[in-house]
C-alpha positions in Angstrom: -227.3 -77.7 30.9 -226.1 -81.3 31.2 -229.4 -82.6 29.9 -229.6 -80.1 27.0 -229.7 -81.4 23.5 -227.1 -79.6 21.4 -227.5 -78.4 17.9 -225.1 -79.9 15.4 -224.4 -78.0 12.1 -222.0 -78.2 9.2 -219.1 -75.7 9.2 -219.5 -72.7 7.0 -217.0 -70.0 6.1 -218.9 -67.5 8.4 -218.1 -69.7 11.4 -214.3 -69.4 10.8 -213.6 -66.8 13.4 -215.7 -68.6 16.1 -214.0 -71.9 15.5 -210.5 -70.5 15.4 -211.1 -68.5 18.6 -212.4 -71.6 20.4 -209.4 -73.7 19.1 -206.9 -71.0 20.3 -208.3 -70.5 23.8 -209.6 -73.9 24.8 -207.4 -76.3 26.7 -209.5 -79.1 25.4 -208.4 -78.9 21.8 -206.8 -81.6 19.5 -205.0 -80.8 16.3 -203.6 -83.6 14.2 -199.8 -83.5 13.5 -199.4 -82.5 9.9 -198.2 -79.7 7.6 -201.1 -77.3 8.1 -202.2 -74.7 10.6 -205.9 -74.9 11.5 -206.8 -71.9 9.4 -205.0 -73.2 6.3 -206.8 -76.6 6.7 -210.2 -74.9 7.0 -209.6 -72.5 4.1 -208.5 -75.3 1.9 -211.7 -77.3 2.5 -209.7 -80.4 3.2 -212.2 -82.3 5.2 -215.7 -82.5 6.8 -216.2 -80.2 9.8 -219.1 -80.2 12.2 -220.0 -77.7 14.9 -221.8 -78.1 18.2 -223.9 -75.2 19.5 -225.5 -74.5 22.9 -227.9 -71.8 22.0 -225.8 -69.2 20.1 -222.6 -70.3 21.7 -220.1 -72.6 19.9 -219.2 -75.3 22.4 -217.4 -77.8 20.2 -216.1 -78.8 16.7 -214.9 -81.9 15.0 -213.1 -82.2 11.6 -212.4 -85.3 9.6 -209.8 -85.4 6.9 -210.8 -86.4 3.4 -210.5 -90.2 3.2 -207.8 -92.1 1.5 -208.8 -95.7 0.7 -211.7 -95.3 3.2 -209.5 -94.1 6.1 -209.9 -90.7 7.7 -208.1 -88.9 10.5 -209.8 -86.9 13.3 -208.0 -83.7 12.2 -209.7 -81.3 14.6 -211.6 -81.9 17.9 -212.2 -79.3 20.5 -214.7 -78.3 23.2 -215.2 -75.2 25.3 -213.1 -75.7 28.5 -214.8 -78.4 30.5 -218.2 -77.6 29.1 -220.3 -80.8 28.9 -217.3 -82.7 27.4 -219.0 -86.1 27.2 -222.2 -84.7 25.7 -220.3 -82.6 23.1 -218.0 -85.4 22.0 -220.8 -87.9 21.8 -223.1 -85.8 19.7 -220.3 -84.6 17.4 -219.1 -88.2 16.8 -222.6 -89.5 16.2 -223.3 -86.8 13.6 -219.9 -87.3 12.0 -220.3 -91.1 11.8 -223.7 -90.7 10.2 -222.1 -88.8 7.4 -219.3 -91.3 6.9 -221.0 -93.6 4.4 -221.7 -90.7 2.0 -218.1 -89.5 2.4 -216.6 -93.0 1.7 -215.2 -93.3 5.2 -214.9 -96.9 6.6 -212.3 -96.3 9.4 -211.6 -93.2 11.6 -208.2 -92.9 13.3 -206.7 -90.5 15.7 -203.4 -89.9 17.4 -203.8 -89.6 21.1 -201.8 -86.4 21.6 -203.9 -84.9 24.4 -204.6 -86.6 27.7 -208.4 -86.0 27.7 -209.1 -87.7 24.4 -208.9 -91.4 25.4 -211.7 -91.1 28.0 -214.3 -89.8 25.6 -213.3 -91.6 22.4 -213.2 -95.0 24.2 -216.9 -94.3 25.1 -217.5 -93.9 21.3 -216.0 -97.3 20.5 -212.4 -96.3 19.6 -209.7 -98.7 20.6 -205.9 -99.0 20.4 -204.6 -99.9 16.9 -200.8 -99.3 17.2 -198.2 -97.0 18.9 -196.2 -94.3 17.2 -192.8 -94.1 18.7 -190.3 -91.2 18.6 -186.6 -91.9 18.1 -183.7 -89.4 18.5 -180.3 -89.0 17.0 -177.9 -86.8 19.0 -174.4 -85.7 18.1 -172.2 -86.2 15.1 -171.8 -89.8 14.1 -170.5 -89.8 10.5 -170.7 -93.1 8.7 -169.2 -94.3 5.4 -171.5 -93.5 2.6 -173.5 -96.6 1.6 -173.0 -98.0 -1.9 -175.9 -97.3 -4.2 -176.7 -96.5 -7.8 -179.1 -93.6 -7.2 -178.6 -89.9 -7.7 -179.8 -87.7 -4.8 -181.1 -84.2 -5.6 -183.3 -81.5 -4.1 -187.1 -82.2 -4.6 -189.3 -79.6 -6.2 -193.0 -79.3 -7.2 -192.4 -81.3 -10.4 -191.8 -84.4 -8.2 -195.2 -84.4 -6.6 -196.7 -87.1 -8.8 -193.7 -89.4 -8.4 -193.6 -88.9 -4.6 -197.3 -89.7 -4.4 -196.8 -92.9 -6.3 -194.0 -94.0 -4.0 -196.0 -93.0 -1.0 -198.9 -95.2 -2.1 -196.6 -98.2 -2.7 -194.5 -97.8 0.5 -197.3 -97.0 3.0 -200.5 -98.6 4.0 -203.6 -96.7 5.1 -203.9 -94.6 7.2 -200.3 -93.4 6.7 -200.6 -92.4 3.0 -200.5 -88.7 2.0 -203.0 -86.9 -0.2 -201.6 -84.9 -3.2 -202.3 -81.6 -1.4 -200.4 -82.9 1.7 -197.3 -83.6 -0.5 -197.5 -80.1 -2.1 -197.6 -78.5 1.3 -194.9 -80.7 2.8 -192.4 -79.8 0.0 -193.2 -76.1 0.6 -192.7 -76.4 4.3 -189.7 -78.8 4.5 -186.3 -77.5 5.4 -184.8 -80.4 3.5 -186.6 -82.2 0.7 -184.6 -84.6 -1.4 -185.4 -87.4 -3.9 -183.4 -90.3 -5.2 -183.5 -91.2 -8.9 -182.1 -93.9 -11.1 -182.1 -93.1 -14.8 -184.3 -90.1 -14.1 -186.9 -92.4 -12.4 -187.9 -91.2 -9.0 -187.5 -94.1 -6.5 -187.3 -92.5 -3.0 -187.8 -89.3 -1.1 -187.3 -87.7 2.3 -188.9 -84.6 3.9 -187.5 -83.0 7.0 -188.0 -79.9 9.1 -186.1 -77.9 11.7 -187.2 -75.7 14.5 -185.1 -73.9 17.1 -182.0 -76.0 16.5 -183.9 -79.3 16.3 -184.4 -81.4 13.2 -187.2 -83.8 12.4 -187.3 -86.4 9.7 -190.9 -86.2 8.8 -191.2 -88.6 5.9 -188.9 -91.3 4.3 -190.1 -93.8 1.6 -188.5 -96.0 -1.0 -190.2 -97.7 -3.9 -190.6 -101.4 -2.8 -188.6 -102.6 -5.9 -185.6 -100.6 -4.6 -185.7 -101.3 -0.9 -182.8 -103.0 0.9 -180.4 -101.5 -1.7 -178.9 -98.7 0.4 -181.2 -96.0 -0.9 -182.9 -95.1 2.5 -179.4 -95.2 4.2 -178.1 -92.8 1.5 -181.0 -90.3 2.1 -180.5 -90.5 5.9 -176.7 -90.0 5.5 -177.1 -87.0 3.3 -179.7 -85.5 5.7 -177.4 -85.9 8.6 -174.6 -84.2 6.7 -176.9 -81.3 5.9 -177.9 -81.0 9.5 -174.2 -81.1 10.6 -173.6 -78.1 8.3 -176.4 -76.3 10.1 -174.9 -77.2 13.5 -178.0 -79.1 14.4 -177.1 -81.6 17.1 -180.5 -83.4 17.4 -182.7 -85.1 14.9 -186.0 -87.0 15.6 -188.2 -89.3 13.7 -191.5 -91.1 14.2 -192.4 -94.6 13.2 -194.8 -97.3 14.2 -194.0 -99.7 17.0 -195.1 -102.5 14.7 -192.7 -101.4 11.9 -189.6 -103.3 13.0 -187.6 -102.8 9.7 -188.0 -99.1 10.0 -186.8 -99.1 13.6 -183.7 -101.3 12.7 -182.8 -98.8 9.9 -182.8 -95.8 12.3 -181.0 -97.8 15.0 -178.1 -98.4 12.6 -177.7 -94.6 12.5 -177.6 -94.2 16.2 -181.3 -93.3 16.7 -182.8 -94.4 20.0 -186.3 -94.3 21.5 -186.9 -91.3 23.7 -190.1 -92.4 25.4 -192.3 -89.8 23.7 -194.8 -92.3 22.3 -198.3 -91.7 21.0 -201.1 -94.1 20.7 -203.0 -94.6 17.5 -206.7 -95.4 18.0 -209.2 -96.6 15.4 -212.9 -97.1 15.0 -214.5 -99.0 12.1 -217.6 -97.2 10.9 -218.4 -99.1 7.8 
């Protein structure tokens, strides 16, 4: 079988059960960290998905997110346990990269969450772009509320356009969110707040909690209002909410290269916990 040419096909709705079954049972499965379960992402047709077949058996799959400014994430990648891993990844990547020009994809990125990915993606020309670090806040460390002129309130679906505008201004590719991501994030968030000045939305945060742990998933301030205490106010209010829920631990991710972000969180007692992830990239156009 090692010399067998695989058949690569585009995902169709009729393949849903086979892909989900493989994703569930395989130990060689990657799923990007976002707001969607795999079935939701597939059903929403939020990317380009290819399947690898050996005869009638599904042996692998690869899904790329819809691009933003030419950047796309490897959203899904999986192979049947130990079954021709190099061959499956190579042929799926070759087929996906051939489709990138028509999809407007110039760069493919992936978070190295699973330990088998680097070996096979390095063979496909992916290389380290940055590190994503995790920082933790433990215990109750109340601080004086920072001075600011903003009003902080709960976010709702009417804020999606404003949040997306801030997201585009505050983040570079590949970290920007699509509109459907923001809709889903607000639905899923335990805490979603926005800051406004004269009814203009200038900042937002989205956070989750699971089994007594909180996670600050997203925080962004309009560039014109940065360094004015807005981000600090959103963090302080979030910590106050979590204290009310008796949550002792809050985590956040940021890039190793983003020193201003790290300094902001450090002022609130966040510290690196060593759970870092590598961001790899391949330029395809």
